[in-house]
C-alpha positions in Angstrom: 141.4 -36.7 6.8 143.0 -39.7 5.0 142.2 -40.5 1.4 141.5 -44.2 2.1 140.0 -45.8 5.1 141.8 -48.3 7.2 141.2 -52.0 6.7 139.3 -52.4 9.9 136.8 -49.6 9.0 136.2 -51.2 5.6 135.5 -54.5 7.2 133.2 -52.9 9.7 131.4 -51.0 7.0 130.8 -54.1 4.8 130.0 -56.6 7.6 128.1 -54.6 10.2 124.3 -54.0 9.5 123.5 -50.4 9.1 120.2 -48.6 9.0 121.8 -45.4 7.7 120.5 -44.0 4.3 122.6 -41.9 2.1 120.0 -39.6 0.6 120.9 -36.9 3.0 124.6 -37.2 2.4 124.3 -37.1 -1.5 121.5 -34.6 -2.0 119.8 -32.4 0.6 116.5 -32.3 -1.2 113.1 -33.9 -1.0 112.8 -37.6 -2.0 110.8 -36.4 -5.0 112.3 -33.7 -7.3 110.5 -30.7 -8.5 109.9 -32.5 -11.8 108.2 -35.4 -10.1 111.1 -37.7 -10.5 112.0 -39.7 -7.4 115.6 -39.4 -6.5 117.6 -42.7 -7.0 114.6 -44.3 -8.7 114.9 -45.9 -12.2 113.4 -42.7 -13.7 116.2 -40.8 -11.9 119.1 -42.9 -13.4 117.3 -42.8 -16.8 117.3 -39.0 -16.6 120.9 -38.9 -15.7 121.7 -41.3 -18.6 119.9 -39.0 -21.0 121.7 -36.0 -19.5 125.0 -37.8 -20.2 124.2 -38.3 -23.9 123.3 -34.7 -24.3 126.4 -33.7 -22.4 128.9 -35.9 -24.4 127.6 -36.4 -27.8 127.2 -32.8 -29.1 130.3 -31.4 -27.2 132.7 -33.9 -28.6 131.1 -33.6 -32.1 131.5 -29.8 -31.9 135.3 -30.1 -31.5 135.8 -32.6 -34.2 138.0 -30.3 -36.3 140.4 -29.9 -33.2 140.3 -33.7 -32.6 141.0 -34.3 -36.3 144.3 -32.2 -36.1 145.3 -33.7 -32.7 144.9 -37.2 -33.9 146.9 -36.6 -37.2 149.7 -34.8 -35.4 149.9 -37.7 -32.8 150.5 -40.1 -35.6 152.6 -37.7 -37.7 154.1 -34.9 -35.7 155.6 -33.2 -38.8 152.3 -33.2 -40.7 151.2 -29.8 -39.6 152.8 -26.8 -37.9 149.7 -25.7 -36.1 145.9 -25.8 -35.9 145.2 -23.0 -38.4 147.7 -24.2 -41.0 146.3 -27.7 -40.5 142.8 -26.5 -41.2 143.9 -24.5 -44.2 145.7 -27.4 -45.6 142.8 -29.9 -45.1 140.3 -27.5 -46.6 142.5 -27.0 -49.7 143.1 -30.6 -50.3 139.8 -32.3 -48.9 137.3 -29.5 -49.0 135.6 -27.7 -46.1 133.9 -31.0 -45.1 137.4 -32.4 -44.6 137.8 -30.8 -41.2 134.7 -32.6 -40.0 136.1 -36.0 -40.8 135.1 -38.6 -38.2 131.9 -36.6 -37.1 129.5 -39.4 -37.6 131.6 -41.9 -35.4 132.2 -39.2 -32.9 128.6 -38.4 -32.4 127.4 -42.0 -32.1 130.4 -43.2 -30.0 130.5 -40.4 -27.4 126.7 -40.3 -27.1 127.0 -44.0 -26.1 129.9 -43.3 -23.8 128.1 -40.3 -22.1 125.1 -42.6 -21.3 127.4 -45.1 -19.7 129.6 -42.7 -18.0 127.1 -40.5 -16.3 124.3 -42.9 -15.8 126.4 -45.6 -14.2 128.4 -43.1 -12.2 125.2 -41.9 -10.4 124.2 -45.5 -9.9 127.6 -46.8 -8.6 128.0 -43.7 -6.5 124.7 -44.3 -4.6 125.2 -48.2 -4.5 128.7 -47.9 -3.1 127.6 -45.3 -0.5 124.8 -47.6 0.6 127.2 -50.5 1.1 129.6 -48.5 3.3 127.0 -46.3 5.1 126.7 -42.5 5.2 129.3 -41.7 7.6 132.1 -43.7 5.8 130.8 -42.5 2.4 131.2 -38.9 3.5 134.5 -39.3 5.2 136.1 -41.1 2.3 134.1 -39.5 -0.5 137.0 -39.0 -2.8 137.7 -42.7 -2.8 134.0 -43.3 -3.5 134.1 -40.8 -6.4 137.1 -42.6 -7.8 135.5 -46.1 -7.4 132.2 -45.1 -8.9 133.7 -43.3 -11.9 136.1 -46.1 -12.6 133.4 -48.7 -12.6 131.2 -46.5 -14.8 134.0 -45.8 -17.4 134.8 -49.6 -17.7 131.3 -50.1 -19.1 131.2 -46.8 -21.0 134.4 -47.7 -23.0 132.9 -50.9 -24.2 130.1 -48.9 -25.8 132.6 -46.3 -27.2 135.3 -48.6 -28.5 133.8 -49.7 -31.9 133.1 -46.2 -32.8 136.4 -44.8 -31.6 138.2 -47.3 -33.8 136.3 -46.2 -36.8 136.9 -42.5 -36.0 140.6 -42.7 -35.5 141.2 -44.9 -38.5 139.2 -42.5 -40.6 140.9 -39.5 -39.2 144.5 -40.6 -39.3 144.6 -41.8 -43.0 144.9 -39.5 -45.8 142.7 -39.6 -47.8 140.2 -40.7 -45.2 139.9 -44.6 -45.1 136.1 -44.5 -45.1 133.4 -42.1 -46.5 131.2 -42.5 -43.5 130.9 -44.2 -40.2 128.9 -47.2 -41.6 131.4 -47.4 -44.6 134.2 -47.6 -42.0 132.3 -50.3 -40.0 132.0 -52.4 -43.2 135.6 -52.0 -44.1 137.0 -52.9 -40.8 134.8 -55.9 -40.1 135.2 -57.2 -43.6 139.0 -57.5 -43.1 139.3 -58.0 -39.3 136.0 -59.1 -38.1 134.2 -57.5 -35.2 137.2 -58.1 -33.0 138.9 -55.5 -35.2 136.6 -52.9 -33.7 137.8 -53.7 -30.2 141.6 -54.0 -30.7 141.9 -50.7 -28.9 139.9 -51.5 -25.9 142.7 -52.1 -23.5 144.6 -48.8 -24.5 141.1 -47.0 -24.3 140.6 -48.2 -20.8 144.2 -47.1 -19.9 143.3 -43.6 -21.3 139.7 -43.3 -20.2 139.4 -44.9 -16.8 142.2 -42.6 -15.2 140.7 -39.7 -17.2 137.1 -40.3 -15.9 138.4 -40.9 -12.3 140.2 -37.5 -12.3 137.3 -35.9 -14.2 134.6 -36.9 -11.6 136.6 -36.8 -8.3 138.3 -33.5 -9.1 135.0 -32.0 -10.3 133.2 -33.1 -7.2 135.8 -31.8 -4.8 136.4 -28.5 -6.7 132.6 -27.7 -6.8 132.7 -28.5 -2.9 135.6 -26.2 -2.4 133.9 -23.4 -4.5 130.7 -23.6 -2.4 132.7 -23.7 0.7 134.3 -20.4 -0.2 130.9 -18.7 -1.0 128.8 -17.2 1.8 125.6 -18.9 1.3 124.2 -22.3 1.0 124.2 -23.9 -2.5 120.4 -24.1 -2.4 120.3 -20.3 -1.8 121.9 -19.5 -5.2 120.0 -19.4 -8.5 120.2 -22.2 -11.0 122.2 -19.9 -13.3 124.8 -19.5 -10.6 124.9 -23.2 -9.8 125.4 -24.2 -13.4 128.1 -21.5 -13.7 129.9 -23.2 -10.8 129.5 -26.5 -12.6 131.2 -25.1 -15.8 134.1 -23.6 -13.6 134.5 -26.8 -11.8 134.3 -28.8 -15.0 137.0 -26.7 -16.7 139.5 -27.1 -13.8 138.8 -30.8 -13.8 139.4 -30.9 -17.5 142.9 -29.6 -17.3 143.9 -32.4 -14.9 142.2 -35.0 -17.1 144.1 -34.0 -20.2 147.5 -34.2 -18.6 146.7 -37.6 -16.8 145.4 -39.3 -19.9 147.4 -37.8 -22.8 150.1 -40.6 -23.1 147.4 -43.3 -23.4 145.5 -41.0 -25.9 148.5 -40.9 -28.1 149.0 -44.6 -28.0 145.3 -45.3 -28.8 145.6 -43.2 -32.0 148.8 -44.9 -32.9 147.5 -48.5 -32.3 144.3 -47.9 -34.2 146.3 -46.3 -37.1 149.4 -48.6 -37.2 148.7 -52.0 -35.5 149.5 -54.7 -37.9 147.3 -57.7 -38.7 147.9 -60.5 -36.2 150.1 -58.3 -34.0 149.2 -58.3 -30.2 148.3 -55.1 -28.5 151.3 -55.5 -26.2 153.7 -56.1 -29.2 152.1 -53.0 -30.9 152.7 -50.8 -27.9 156.3 -51.9 -27.5 157.0 -51.4 -31.2 155.3 -47.9 -31.3 157.0 -46.7 -28.0 160.4 -47.8 -29.4 159.7 -45.6 -32.4 158.3 -42.5 -30.7 160.0 -42.8 -27.2 158.7 -40.9 -24.1 158.7 -37.5 -25.6 156.3 -38.7 -28.4 153.7 -39.6 -25.9 153.2 -35.9 -25.3 152.6 -34.8 -29.0 149.7 -32.6 -29.2 149.2 -31.9 -25.4 148.6 -28.1 -25.6 145.8 -28.6 -28.1 144.4 -31.3 -25.9 144.5 -29.2 -22.7 142.4 -26.5 -24.4 140.0 -29.0 -26.0 139.5 -31.2 -22.9 139.3 -28.3 -20.6 136.5 -26.5 -22.6 134.9 -29.9 -23.3 134.7 -30.9 -19.7 133.4 -27.6 -18.5 130.7 -27.7 -21.3 129.8 -31.2 -20.4 129.1 -30.6 -16.7 127.3 -27.3 -17.7 125.0 -29.2 -20.1 124.5 -32.1 -17.7 123.6 -30.0 -14.7 121.4 -27.7 -16.8 119.5 -30.7 -18.1 119.1 -31.9 -14.5 117.9 -28.5 -13.5 115.4 -28.4 -16.4 113.9 -31.7 -15.3 113.8 -30.7 -11.7 116.8 -32.5 -10.3 119.5 -31.0 -8.0 122.8 -30.1 -9.7 125.8 -32.3 -9.1 128.4 -31.6 -6.3 128.5 -30.2 -2.9 126.5 -31.4 0.0 126.5 -28.0 1.6 
């Protein structure tokens, strides 16, 4: 089966009237969930949005110490020799709270991002499937996952960007440039205006859009493959087993995500830390790349693989666990 449909099938799908519905393709479940939430209703998308907040905010916040070391090593590869040495050094010079630098901006920013990422993904996935019809949606579901996740992440990153700018600036300056997320907001906007909070938006899109496309598409197809290897229907397994599959599929997807998005992640850290006043993003990227070269784009990758793999697995575990609690089916597999 090809990844992308032919132009004729796309034209037919978009122009021909279709009475097909996509409920049976996406979720083989009653129109109303066990919790009384009607599938694909406003309440359904609100529940998915809340699930995204719970999945992304706490998990990103929990790995703040890892993220701090990663960001500092991306900016200055010779600063620390390893994670434990880095944490020991930070605690000795900045106190125990030093390893949690950037926590506030991380919690706020990635909660907003999770809301947009998961809520809009579910919405776009259903809307795009309705446009092309059930048969085309199923036959080219990988393309559908990629399109829906990319669309969702563009919106999610607009919500994340100001807080990411504060986080990175605070984490990559020693001593930290701001004492709190709101102190960081005041300092950046006082000098650069609100636009200073969005100077990293284009690199953030370059990092996060491919990351999220891989995250959702590889998760959906990995979970589908896992259930295809199991002897029973997905619905025959307990919710504990289903969420366990979600964690495994999420971890595998996370490894791919880390590799695909890492060069852009390094550049985002560098731009937020080193971009000069009045310098365009393009000029900053060229200057920074000229200094670090291609190998410099991969600084901190092993740490990020561990961090993102675990993070993505936990996010899907929390997201699907929340959906299960409110009576919604877990994500993935139409088996």
